[in-house]
N, C-alpha and C positions, 0 to 999 in steps of 0.2 A: 788276193787280187795282185796282179802283176803291175810292175811300174808302168809299162806301156798302156795298160788298161786305165790306170789312174790318170796318166797324162792325157788320154783321149776324152776323159769325162768333161762334160760341160753342161751347165744348167740348160733346161729347155728354153728359157728366156733370159737373155743378157741385155743390160741397158746399153744405150748408145755410148755412154761414158766408158763402160767396160770394154766394148768393142774397140773404141778409140784407143784405150790403154793397150790393148792387144796389138793394134796396128803400130803404135809407138814402139812397142817391144820388138816387132819385126824390123822396124827402121833401125833401132839400136843394135839388134842382133846382126843385121846386114852391115852396118857401119863398123861394128867391132870385127866382124869377119874380114872386112876389107883391110882394116889396119893390121890384122894378124897376117894376112896373105901378102899385103903390099904396103909395108910401112912408108915407103917413099911417096905414097899418095899425098902426104901432107906437103911435100915440096912440089909435086907435079900439079895438083889441083888447087892447093891452098896457098902456095907461094912462100912457105916457111923456109928458113935457112937450111943449107945442106947439113947433114950430120957431121959432127966433128969426131965422135968416138963411137960408142956403143948405143947411141940413141935409138937405133932401129929396134934393138931388143926392148928398150923401154916403151917404144910405140906399140910393139906387139903385146906387151903387158897391159898397156892402156886399152888396146883392142880387146884383149881377153876380158878385162873388167867391164867394158862396154857391152860385150856379147853376153856376159853373165847377167848384167842389168836388163838387157833386152829379153833374155830368156825368162827372167823373173817377171818382168812387166807383161810379156806375152801370156804366160800361164796365170799370172795374177788377174789379168783382164778376163781370161777365159773362165776364171772361177766365178765371176759375176759379183764379187763382193765390192761394195762401195768403199770399204776401208782401204782397199788396195789403191783405188783411184785417188782418194783423199791423201793417202800417205805419199803417193807419187807426186802430187801437186806440191806438197810442202817441201819435200827434199829438193825438187827441181827449181822452185822459186827462191829458196833460201840458201841451201848448201852449195848448189852448183855455182851460182855467180860468186858467192863468198870465197870459194876456193879458186875457181878458174880465172876470174878477172885479175887478182893479184899475181897469179902465176903467169898470165900473159904479159902483165906490166913488167914483170921481172925478166921478160925476154924469152920465156920458155914456150916455143911453138906458138907465138902470139896469134897468128891467124886461125890456127886450129882451136886454141883455147877460147878466143873471143867468139868464134863461130858457134861452138857448143854452148858458150855462156849466153848467147842470144837465142839459139834454136831451142835449147832445152826448156827455159822458162816460157818461151812462146808456146811450145807444145803443152806445157803445164797449164797455161791460161786457158787453152782450148779444153783440156780435161776438166778444169774447174768450172768453166761455163756450162759444159754438158752435164756435169754433176749437179750444179745448181738448178739447171733447167729441169732435170729429172726430179729433184727433190721438191720443186714447186709444182710438179705434176704436169709439166708441159710436154714431156716426151718420155717414153720408157726406153 
């Protein structure tokens, strides 16, 4: 089986939580691509301070990490597995704020870090709600 064939596979029926996780993945993939292509977006749209040194390269690395996370969420959601949804909820509710809030308070791209520290857990709560609803039998 080729890699492309494997990537195109998707179960006949995916839960709403899995579809939601895939959509979150596309959002992260697009956000990461934006940071890779245009690191200055954090000043232009989010109002963070101008770069002093080689921060643009670091923003591109953050963009790459965000794009990889998006890629994995997209295909994890397409797999239809509830474990992927549950795992994404835990890391986004605990790890993301635990790392990003102190980073923002230290003055490192504060608007960008706080923005992601709010958006990511909010999206995780949506996934958790959909997963809980599915497990109660409310919707598939």
